C-alpha positions, 0 to 999 in steps of 0.5 A: 337333299338330307345328309346320310345318317351315321348308321348307313348299314340300315341296322336298328338302334338298340332301343328298337330291337324287339325281343321275340321271346317276350312277345305275346299274341294279341288277345284282341285280334280275334275279336276285331269283328272283321270277316276273314277272307280266303283267296282261292285260285281257280282253274280257267275252266272253273272260273268261267262257271264261277265268274263272280264271288256270289256264284261260287258262294251260292253253289260250292257249299252245296257241293261240299255237302254232297262230296 
């Protein structure tokens, strides 16, 4: 079994401290090309009608325009 490290407090070493004031957003993140997904939890009676993602994706945009 490996010996315990001298830093048993689980504190980060000084060289690993991150200065959040110098942080910048990732300018390439928006261009990743991946589709953003939104998860929605449906009530049980609604989930019985829209039991697949395809059924919900087909009908709900139409209902959104009607409302």
